[in-house]
C-alpha positions, 0 to 999 in steps of 0.5 A: 500499500502506497500512500495516495493509492486508492485501491488497495489489495484484498490482503493488505486490507490494514488495520487501518480500516474498521471492519464496516470499511472492510465489509463495505469494500467486500461488499462493493466488489461481491456487487461488481461481480454479481453484474458481470455474472461472475457468480462464484467470485460474488458467492465467496466474498458474500460469504466472506462478509457473512463469515465477518458479520453473519448477520449482514442483511446486504451480504444475505440478501444479495447472495439469496437473489444468486442462490435463486438464479441458480435454482437453488431456492432451499438456500435462498430461503434462509438468506432472505429470511436472515436478511428480513429479521436484520433490516426489515424496513427494506422493502426490497428484502421483502418483495425478493422473499415473496418472489421466491416464495411465488416461484416455488408455487408456495402462494399461502407462505407468500400472502403471509410474508406479505401481511408480516410485511404490511405490519412493518411498512403499511403503507408500502405501495410494492408489498400490496402490489405483491400482496395482490400478486399472491393473491392473484396466483392463489386464485383469491381473485377478490383480494387480489383486485383490493390490494392492486387498488391499494397499491394504486391508492398510495402510489398513484402512477406505479404503473406496474399496479395498473397492469397487474389489475389488467391482468387481473381483469382480463383473466376474468373476463372483465376485458373492458376493465382490462383495456382501461387498466392497461391504458392506464399503465402506459399513460 
C-alpha cells in the first residue's frame, strides 16, 4: 500500500480500516462481480462478509438472489429470512422473498410474508402490489383486486399495479376494465 493510492489490494486491508469499511469494500466488489455474472467470485465475497458479520442484511439478501438465479431455492430462503430479520424496513428484501415463494408456488406462504411486511410498512405500495400478485396466483381474485387498488391508492403513478390489475381483469373476462387499466399502465 502506497500513500495516495486509492486502490487497496485485498490481503492488505490493513488495521487502519475498521470492520465496517472492510465489509463495505467486500460488498462493493461482490456486487460488481455479481453484475458481471462472475457468480462464484461474488458468492465467495458474500460468504466472506457473512463470516465476518453473519447477519449482514445486504450480503444475505444478495447471496440469496444469487442462489435463486441458480435455482437453489432451499439455500436462498434462510438467507432472505436473515436479511428481513436484520432489516425489516427494506422493502426489497421482502419483495425478493415473496418472489422466491411465488416461484416455488408457495402462495399461502407468500401471502403470509406480505401480511408481515405490511405490519412493518403499512403504506408500501410495492408490498400491496406483491400481495395482489400472491392473491392472484392463489386464485383469491377479490383480495387481489383490493390489494392492487390499495397499491394504486398509495402511489397513483405506479404503472405496475395498473398492469397487474389489467391482467386480473383480463383473466376474469372483464376485458373492458382490463383495457382501461392497461391504458393507464402505459400513460
